[in-house]
N, CA and C atoms as a LAMMPS dump frame, in Angstrom:
ITEM: TIMESTEP
0
ITEM: NUMBER OF ATOMS
219
ITEM: BOX BOUNDS ff ff ff
-5.0000000000000000e+02 5.0000000000000000e+02
-5.0000000000000000e+02 5.0000000000000000e+02
-5.0000000000000000e+02 5.0000000000000000e+02
ITEM: ATOMS id mol type element x y z
1 1 1 N 55.539 231.71 -260.176
2 1 2 C 55.93 231.396 -261.551
3 1 3 C 55.757 229.885 -261.271
4 2 1 N 54.668 229.645 -262.221
5 2 2 C 54.246 227.74 -262.076
6 2 3 C 55.004 226.656 -262.185
7 3 1 N 55.526 225.661 -261.586
8 3 2 C 56.013 224.461 -261.257
9 3 3 C 56.192 223.643 -262.453
10 4 1 N 57.119 223.919 -263.631
11 4 2 C 57.556 222.453 -263.945
12 4 3 C 57.015 221.655 -264.244
13 5 1 N 56.341 220.768 -263.184
14 5 2 C 55.351 219.902 -263.174
15 5 3 C 54.033 219.902 -263.77
16 6 1 N 53.809 221.227 -263.108
17 6 2 C 52.5 221.671 -262.961
18 6 3 C 52.64 222.083 -264.722
19 7 1 N 53.305 222.616 -265.339
20 7 2 C 52.937 223.123 -267.443
21 7 3 C 52.963 221.501 -267.733
22 8 1 N 53.941 220.943 -267.207
23 8 2 C 53.943 219.426 -268.228
24 8 3 C 52.924 218.684 -268.064
25 9 1 N 52.386 218.849 -266.915
26 9 2 C 50.213 218.398 -266.49
27 9 3 C 49.677 219.197 -267.165
28 10 1 N 49.534 220.59 -267.789
29 10 2 C 48.981 221.344 -268.685
30 10 3 C 49.067 220.921 -270.043
31 11 1 N 50.382 220.754 -270.54
32 11 2 C 50.157 219.927 -271.656
33 11 3 C 50.007 219.369 -271.935
34 12 1 N 50.108 217.977 -270.871
35 12 2 C 49.606 216.575 -271.521
36 12 3 C 48.214 216.554 -271.535
37 13 1 N 47.719 217.289 -270.583
38 13 2 C 46.026 217.482 -270.502
39 13 3 C 45.435 218.365 -272.328
40 14 1 N 46.013 219.115 -272.483
41 14 2 C 45.747 219.726 -273.838
42 14 3 C 45.941 218.738 -274.792
43 15 1 N 47.481 218.065 -275.321
44 15 2 C 48.101 217.284 -276.286
45 15 3 C 46.522 215.92 -276.126
46 16 1 N 46.362 215.596 -274.675
47 16 2 C 45.027 214.62 -274.234
48 16 3 C 43.542 215.007 -275.005
49 17 1 N 43.689 216.004 -274.89
50 17 2 C 42.428 216.924 -276.085
51 17 3 C 42.669 216.723 -277.346
52 18 1 N 43.317 217.343 -277.876
53 18 2 C 43.971 217.631 -279.249
54 18 3 C 43.518 216.067 -279.171
55 19 1 N 43.855 215.137 -279.143
56 19 2 C 43.966 213.316 -279.693
57 19 3 C 42.38 212.992 -279.44
58 20 1 N 42.06 213.437 -278.788
59 20 2 C 39.809 213.571 -278.164
60 20 3 C 39.174 213.584 -279.363
61 21 1 N 39.622 215.705 -279.512
62 21 2 C 39.357 215.672 -281.012
63 21 3 C 39.584 215.17 -282.208
64 22 1 N 40.527 214.865 -282.46
65 22 2 C 41.374 213.894 -283.655
66 22 3 C 40.437 212.161 -283.258
67 23 1 N 40.536 211.999 -282.229
68 23 2 C 39.194 210.946 -282.396
69 23 3 C 37.977 211 -282.999
70 24 1 N 37.691 211.875 -282.431
71 24 2 C 35.632 212.227 -282.855
72 24 3 C 35.833 212.419 -284.054
73 25 1 N 36.469 213.548 -284.232
74 25 2 C 36.73 213.633 -286.28
75 25 3 C 36.517 212.359 -287.538
76 26 1 N 38.076 211.904 -286.799
77 26 2 C 38.228 210.817 -287.148
78 26 3 C 36.77 209.579 -287.474
79 27 1 N 35.922 209.376 -286.336
80 27 2 C 34.977 208.49 -286.024
81 27 3 C 33.44 209.356 -286.315
82 28 1 N 33.041 210.436 -286.951
83 28 2 C 32.312 210.991 -287.217
84 28 3 C 32.426 211.093 -288.739
85 29 1 N 33.817 210.683 -289.71
86 29 2 C 34.298 210.7 -291.039
87 29 3 C 34.524 212.282 -291.425
88 30 1 N 35.047 212.608 -290.535
89 30 2 C 35.307 213.886 -290.355
90 30 3 C 34.716 215.5 -290.17
91 31 1 N 33.568 214.76 -289.789
92 31 2 C 32.037 215.45 -289.394
93 31 3 C 32.674 216.966 -288.459
94 32 1 N 33.983 217.169 -287.564
95 32 2 C 34.208 218.154 -287.096
96 32 3 C 34.696 219.36 -287.929
97 33 1 N 35.383 219.353 -288.874
98 33 2 C 35.821 220.131 -290.016
99 33 3 C 34.848 221 -290.34
100 34 1 N 33.52 221.366 -289.903
101 34 2 C 32.624 221.869 -289.947
102 34 3 C 32.63 223.007 -289.193
103 35 1 N 33.323 222.964 -288.247
104 35 2 C 33.642 224.561 -287.324
105 35 3 C 35.262 224.982 -287.308
106 36 1 N 36.077 224.423 -288.934
107 36 2 C 37.018 224.676 -289.435
108 36 3 C 37.023 226.675 -289.802
109 37 1 N 37.744 226.419 -290.29
110 37 2 C 37.462 227.657 -291.275
111 37 3 C 37.31 227.317 -292.502
112 38 1 N 36.199 227.895 -293.066
113 38 2 C 35.777 227.962 -293.989
114 38 3 C 36.025 229.147 -295.099
115 39 1 N 36.35 229.169 -296.25
116 39 2 C 36.736 230.63 -297.129
117 39 3 C 35.021 231.022 -297.506
118 40 1 N 35.214 232.07 -297.762
119 40 2 C 34.146 232.969 -298.293
120 40 3 C 32.456 232.392 -297.319
121 41 1 N 32.421 232.259 -296.072
122 41 2 C 31.59 231.821 -295.335
123 41 3 C 31.837 232.895 -293.983
124 42 1 N 31.274 234.285 -294.212
125 42 2 C 31.649 234.815 -292.534
126 42 3 C 30.573 234.676 -291.135
127 43 1 N 29.444 233.97 -291.766
128 43 2 C 28.236 233.253 -291.026
129 43 3 C 29.038 232.208 -290.028
130 44 1 N 29.965 231.916 -290.27
131 44 2 C 30.917 230.281 -289.617
132 44 3 C 32.397 231.196 -288.938
133 45 1 N 32.518 232.535 -288.939
134 45 2 C 33.734 232.986 -287.95
135 45 3 C 33.822 232.109 -286.7
136 46 1 N 33.066 231.43 -286.229
137 46 2 C 33.775 230.946 -285.232
138 46 3 C 35.027 230.065 -285.11
139 47 1 N 34.943 229.679 -286.737
140 47 2 C 36.036 228.886 -286.917
141 47 3 C 37.642 229.196 -286.621
142 48 1 N 37.496 230.948 -286.472
143 48 2 C 39.065 231.542 -286.154
144 48 3 C 38.955 230.834 -284.731
145 49 1 N 38.194 230.267 -283.394
146 49 2 C 38.831 229.605 -282.25
147 49 3 C 38.648 228.433 -282.244
148 50 1 N 38.433 228.046 -282.943
149 50 2 C 37.925 226.483 -282.79
150 50 3 C 39.166 225.826 -283.827
151 51 1 N 39.721 226.664 -285.397
152 51 2 C 40.415 225.421 -285.771
153 51 3 C 41.552 225.378 -285.838
154 52 1 N 41.984 225.801 -284.644
155 52 2 C 43.124 225.041 -284.078
156 52 3 C 43.399 223.923 -282.956
157 53 1 N 42.197 223.472 -283.195
158 53 2 C 42.362 221.839 -282.38
159 53 3 C 41.831 221.192 -283.368
160 54 1 N 41.538 221.889 -284.786
161 54 2 C 41.141 220.883 -285.125
162 54 3 C 42.441 220.154 -286.137
163 55 1 N 42.459 219.167 -286.792
164 55 2 C 44.003 219.113 -287.92
165 55 3 C 42.936 217.752 -289.273
166 56 1 N 43.841 218.578 -290.01
167 56 2 C 43.273 217.246 -291.512
168 56 3 C 43.352 215.884 -291.282
169 57 1 N 44.342 215.346 -290.666
170 57 2 C 45.04 214.119 -290.113
171 57 3 C 45.137 213.671 -289.318
172 58 1 N 45.659 212.641 -289.314
173 58 2 C 46.398 211.978 -288.027
174 58 3 C 48.05 212.665 -288.384
175 59 1 N 48.526 212.557 -289.321
176 59 2 C 49.686 213.189 -289.969
177 59 3 C 49.989 214.577 -289.62
178 60 1 N 48.855 215.224 -289.648
179 60 2 C 49.116 216.546 -289.478
180 60 3 C 49.229 216.81 -287.954
181 61 1 N 48.227 215.952 -286.841
182 61 2 C 48.335 216.084 -285.549
183 61 3 C 49.508 215.953 -285.012
184 62 1 N 50.278 215.043 -285.44
185 62 2 C 51.51 214.637 -285.155
186 62 3 C 52.44 215.458 -285.854
187 63 1 N 52.675 216.57 -286.6
188 63 2 C 53.155 217.417 -286.917
189 63 3 C 53.365 218.027 -286.267
190 64 1 N 52.461 219.111 -285.848
191 64 2 C 52.444 219.268 -285.084
192 64 3 C 52.763 219.497 -283.676
193 65 1 N 52.616 217.912 -282.77
194 65 2 C 52.558 217.93 -281.794
195 65 3 C 53.896 217.492 -281.976
196 66 1 N 54.998 216.949 -282.816
197 66 2 C 56.585 216.872 -282.633
198 66 3 C 57.119 218.907 -282.743
199 67 1 N 55.923 219.291 -283.36
200 67 2 C 56.281 220.862 -283.656
201 67 3 C 56.738 221.306 -282.353
202 68 1 N 55.665 221.66 -281.566
203 68 2 C 55.779 222.064 -279.69
204 68 3 C 56.339 221.535 -278.752
205 69 1 N 56.54 220.112 -278.828
206 69 2 C 58.109 219.269 -278.274
207 69 3 C 59.501 220.354 -278.268
208 70 1 N 59.558 220.024 -279.812
209 70 2 C 61.617 220.914 -280.145
210 70 3 C 60.199 222.675 -279.421
211 71 1 N 59.553 222.664 -279.247
212 71 2 C 59.306 224.111 -278.847
213 71 3 C 59.441 224.014 -276.816
214 72 1 N 59.17 223.497 -276.634
215 72 2 C 58.948 222.626 -274.657
216 72 3 C 60.099 222.541 -274.315
217 73 1 N 60.601 221.061 -275.217
218 73 2 C 61.758 220.468 -274.238
219 73 3 C 62.838 221.051 -275.198
């Protein structure tokens, strides 16, 4: 079993990664949205893997993180 402190470090790192991705997305004017899911474009199926890391805006990211907080703690 992984220690609680190690789990929290992984969680903090993952949250930091999400904020970095959102920051890059904001700085590029939403340029990373291309890596999300785009309906009726089967050639862009990599979005199935990358879409969970992308958020529409900061409010969306905060809402997601609040839900995670409820599940973890």
